[in-house]
N, C-alpha and C positions, 0 to 999 in steps of 0.2 A: 482291231482294237478297242475293246470295252472301256467305256468312260463311264465314273461313277454319275449316278444320276443326280445327285445334288447339281452340278455343272450344266446338265440339260435343263434340269427344271425352270431355270430363270429365261432361256428361250422357248420355252411350251407355258409360262405363264400365262403370256399376253393371250393364246388360245381359250384360254378357261375363265376368262373377265364374261361374268355374267350366265354362264354356259351351266345351263339345266339337267346335264346329262352325270356320267359322275364325274366326281372331285377327281384335282388333279393329284391329290394327297392319297385317296383313294387307287388312284391309277398306280401311282411310287408305290405301294406296297406289293404290289403285281410286278410291277419293272425286274425285281432281283430274279425272277423267276423262271428257271428254263423253256418254262410253256409258255411265256409271253413274248411278244413281238409287238415292236413299235417301229413303225413306217413314219419317215419323214418326209417334207417334199420344201424345199426352197424356191427365191426366186427362178435360182439356176436349174431347175427340176432336177437335184440331187434327189430321189429317191435312196434312203438309209435304212434297210432291212432291221437294223440294229442300234445301239446306241454308238454312233462313229465317233470315233480319235478324231480331234481337230474341227468339231463341228463349228461354221461361223456362220454370220449374216444370220437372216431373221426367219422364222419359220412360219410359213404359212399354213401350213397344214399338218396332222397328226393323225394317225392311226393306228389304233391298239388291237392286237386279237389274242384271242389265248387259243394253243393248239393242242390237240390231244388227239396225239397219235396220226391216222391221215384227215381228220377234222380243224377246221378251226371257227372261230367266234370272234365276229366284230365287236368288242366290247362296245367302244369310244371312236366317233370319227368327229374332230375339230377342224374348225377354218377359220384362220384369221379374220374377224370382222370385216377390217376394210378391205378383206381380198374374198369374199362372199358373191358369189352368183358371175365370177368368172373362169369356171371350168375346174379351180386347183381341187374340189372334193376329188370329184370326175376322173381326173389326171392321178391323184393318188388313190382311189380305187382300185382304178384296170391295172398299175405298177404293183400296189401291193399283192393285188390276187392272182397277178402273174407270177408275184414273186415268192409267194406261197405255192401254186402251184407246180413250181420248179423243183420246190420241197420236197414234193409229194405229195401234198394237201388235197386232197380231190372234192371236199366239200367249205362250205362256208356259210354257217350260219348266221343273224342278227334277230335283233329284237328293233323294232320302232313303235311313238307313239301313233295311235291312228289320226291324230291333226295335224301330224307334222308330213303335211302333201308334199314339200319338196322333196325329202329323202325318199319316202314313198314313189315318187316318179322317177328319181334317180335310181333307186335299188332295181324298179322294174325294169328301166332302161338296160339295164347291165343285164339281166337275165333273172335276178332275183324272183322266185316262185315263193306265194303265200302258203306255210304248211301250216297255220293256225294262229289261235290269240290267247291271250291272256286275260280273262275281265278284269278289269280294275286294279290292274295290276301298279299303275305308277299311279304315286300321291301327288299332289301340287294343291296350292292354297282352295282354290276354289273346290275341289273335292277331287276324286279321281279318271283315271284314265285308263285305257284298253292298249294293249302290247299286240302291236301284227307283228308274229313271225312270219323271217324269212328264209330261205334255203340257195344257194346257189350250188348247182352239183351238176355233172364234174365241170368242177372251175376251168380249164380250158375250152372244154368243149359247148360250153353255155355264155361264158363269157362274151356279152356285145361288143366286141372291139370298137 
Protein backbone atom coordinates (compact mmCIF):
# COMPACT_ATOMS: atom_id res chain seq x y z
CA UNK A 1 0.00 0.00 0.00
CA UNK A 2 1.13 3.53 -0.68
CA UNK A 3 0.91 6.00 2.17
CA UNK A 4 0.58 9.75 1.71
CA UNK A 5 4.00 11.37 1.81
CA UNK A 6 2.96 13.93 4.42
CA UNK A 7 2.49 11.15 6.96
CA UNK A 8 6.02 9.85 6.25
CA UNK A 9 7.68 13.28 6.34
CA UNK A 10 7.50 13.42 10.14
CA UNK A 11 9.54 10.22 10.29
CA UNK A 12 12.13 11.52 7.81
CA UNK A 13 12.63 15.08 9.08
CA UNK A 14 15.13 14.09 11.83
CA UNK A 15 17.41 12.73 9.10
CA UNK A 16 17.52 16.12 7.39
CA UNK A 17 18.53 18.33 10.31
CA UNK A 18 21.72 20.14 9.23
CA UNK A 19 21.86 18.14 5.98
CA UNK A 20 23.96 19.60 3.20
CA UNK A 21 22.33 17.36 0.59
CA UNK A 22 19.03 17.83 -1.20
CA UNK A 23 16.33 19.24 1.03
CA UNK A 24 13.44 17.12 2.20
CA UNK A 25 11.08 19.55 0.47
CA UNK A 26 12.91 19.00 -2.85
CA UNK A 27 12.77 15.24 -2.42
CA UNK A 28 9.09 15.63 -1.57
CA UNK A 29 8.46 16.93 -5.10
CA UNK A 30 9.96 13.72 -6.49
CA UNK A 31 8.11 11.38 -4.14
CA UNK A 32 4.94 11.23 -6.20
CA UNK A 33 6.72 10.27 -9.42
CA UNK A 34 6.72 6.67 -10.61
CA UNK A 35 10.44 6.91 -11.26
CA UNK A 36 11.25 7.62 -7.60
CA UNK A 37 12.17 5.00 -5.04
CA UNK A 38 12.58 5.53 -1.32
CA UNK A 39 14.25 2.83 0.74
CA UNK A 40 14.16 3.03 4.53
CA UNK A 41 15.79 1.18 7.37
CA UNK A 42 14.52 1.02 10.96
CA UNK A 43 16.04 -0.47 14.11
CA UNK A 44 14.28 -3.70 13.15
CA UNK A 45 16.27 -3.49 9.87
CA UNK A 46 13.17 -3.58 7.72
CA UNK A 47 13.89 -2.09 4.32
CA UNK A 48 10.85 -0.69 2.57
CA UNK A 49 11.23 -0.05 -1.16
CA UNK A 50 8.28 2.37 -1.28
CA UNK A 51 6.21 4.33 1.20
CA UNK A 52 4.85 1.50 3.28
CA UNK A 53 1.51 1.44 5.04
CA UNK A 54 1.74 1.30 8.81
CA UNK A 55 5.26 2.69 9.18
CA UNK A 56 6.10 2.98 12.82
CA UNK A 57 9.20 3.51 14.87
CA UNK A 58 12.25 5.56 14.15
CA UNK A 59 13.76 5.72 10.68
CA UNK A 60 17.53 5.30 10.94
CA UNK A 61 18.39 5.89 7.30
CA UNK A 62 16.77 6.72 3.97
CA UNK A 63 17.99 6.37 0.39
CA UNK A 64 16.26 8.10 -2.52
CA UNK A 65 16.68 6.86 -6.08
CA UNK A 66 15.42 7.92 -9.48
CA UNK A 67 14.92 5.03 -11.92
CA UNK A 68 14.84 5.30 -15.71
CA UNK A 69 14.62 2.07 -17.70
CA UNK A 70 17.34 -0.20 -16.29
CA UNK A 71 19.40 2.50 -14.56
CA UNK A 72 19.08 4.14 -11.16
CA UNK A 73 20.61 7.27 -9.72
CA UNK A 74 21.15 7.57 -5.99
CA UNK A 75 19.84 11.07 -5.32
CA UNK A 76 20.40 11.15 -1.58
CA UNK A 77 21.21 8.98 1.38
CA UNK A 78 20.83 10.19 4.95
CA UNK A 79 21.54 8.48 8.26
CA UNK A 80 20.17 9.75 11.55
CA UNK A 81 23.04 11.69 13.19
CA UNK A 82 22.89 9.56 16.37
CA UNK A 83 23.06 6.36 14.26
CA UNK A 84 26.06 7.28 12.11
CA UNK A 85 29.24 5.18 12.03
CA UNK A 86 27.26 2.06 13.03
CA UNK A 87 26.87 0.45 9.60
CA UNK A 88 23.28 1.52 8.90
CA UNK A 89 24.14 3.42 5.73
CA UNK A 90 26.14 0.46 4.39
CA UNK A 91 23.35 -1.94 5.22
CA UNK A 92 20.72 0.28 3.59
CA UNK A 93 22.79 0.72 0.44
CA UNK A 94 23.37 -3.01 0.09
CA UNK A 95 19.72 -3.89 0.63
CA UNK A 96 18.39 -1.13 -1.61
CA UNK A 97 20.81 -2.00 -4.43
CA UNK A 98 19.79 -5.66 -4.16
CA UNK A 99 16.12 -4.60 -4.35
CA UNK A 100 16.81 -2.44 -7.40
CA UNK A 101 18.65 -5.33 -9.06
CA UNK A 102 15.65 -7.58 -8.42
CA UNK A 103 13.55 -4.98 -10.33
CA UNK A 104 15.84 -5.35 -13.35
CA UNK A 105 18.04 -2.33 -12.65
CA UNK A 106 21.54 -3.05 -13.94
CA UNK A 107 23.42 0.17 -13.16
CA UNK A 108 23.45 2.73 -10.37
CA UNK A 109 24.99 6.19 -10.67
CA UNK A 110 25.68 8.80 -8.01
CA UNK A 111 27.66 11.93 -7.33
CA UNK A 112 29.44 12.91 -4.14
CA UNK A 113 31.44 15.89 -2.91
CA UNK A 114 35.17 15.43 -3.30
CA UNK A 115 35.65 16.21 0.41
CA UNK A 116 33.20 13.53 1.60
CA UNK A 117 35.87 10.94 2.34
CA UNK A 118 33.59 8.68 4.41
CA UNK A 119 31.00 8.41 1.62
CA UNK A 120 33.67 7.89 -1.06
CA UNK A 121 35.23 5.10 1.01
CA UNK A 122 31.85 3.41 1.47
CA UNK A 123 30.93 3.64 -2.22
CA UNK A 124 34.32 2.27 -3.28
CA UNK A 125 34.02 -0.53 -0.71
CA UNK A 126 30.68 -1.52 -2.28
CA UNK A 127 32.22 -1.63 -5.76
CA UNK A 128 31.37 1.80 -7.20
CA UNK A 129 33.96 3.12 -9.64
CA UNK A 130 34.82 6.70 -10.56
CA UNK A 131 33.51 7.58 -14.01
CA UNK A 132 33.97 11.34 -14.05
CA UNK A 133 34.02 14.68 -12.28
CA UNK A 134 32.09 17.94 -12.35
CA UNK A 135 34.43 20.82 -11.55
CA UNK A 136 33.12 23.41 -9.06
CA UNK A 137 29.71 21.71 -9.04
CA UNK A 138 28.68 22.22 -5.41
CA UNK A 139 28.31 25.72 -4.03
CA UNK A 140 28.73 26.43 -0.33
CA UNK A 141 29.62 29.43 1.86
CA UNK A 142 33.37 29.16 1.42
CA UNK A 143 33.27 28.65 -2.35
CA UNK A 144 32.75 25.71 -4.65
CA UNK A 145 33.65 22.03 -4.67
CA UNK A 146 33.98 19.30 -7.29
CA UNK A 147 31.51 16.45 -7.64
CA UNK A 148 32.90 12.96 -8.14
CA UNK A 149 30.71 10.78 -10.38
CA UNK A 150 30.55 7.07 -9.51
CA UNK A 151 28.84 4.10 -11.09
CA UNK A 152 28.15 0.49 -10.21
CA UNK A 153 27.34 -1.91 -13.05
CA UNK A 154 26.11 -4.59 -13.14
CA UNK A 155 24.55 -4.27 -9.70
CA UNK A 156 24.53 -7.83 -8.39
CA UNK A 157 27.81 -8.91 -9.97
CA UNK A 158 29.78 -5.88 -8.80
CA UNK A 159 28.08 -5.28 -5.47
CA UNK A 160 30.54 -6.30 -2.80
CA UNK A 161 28.50 -8.09 -0.12
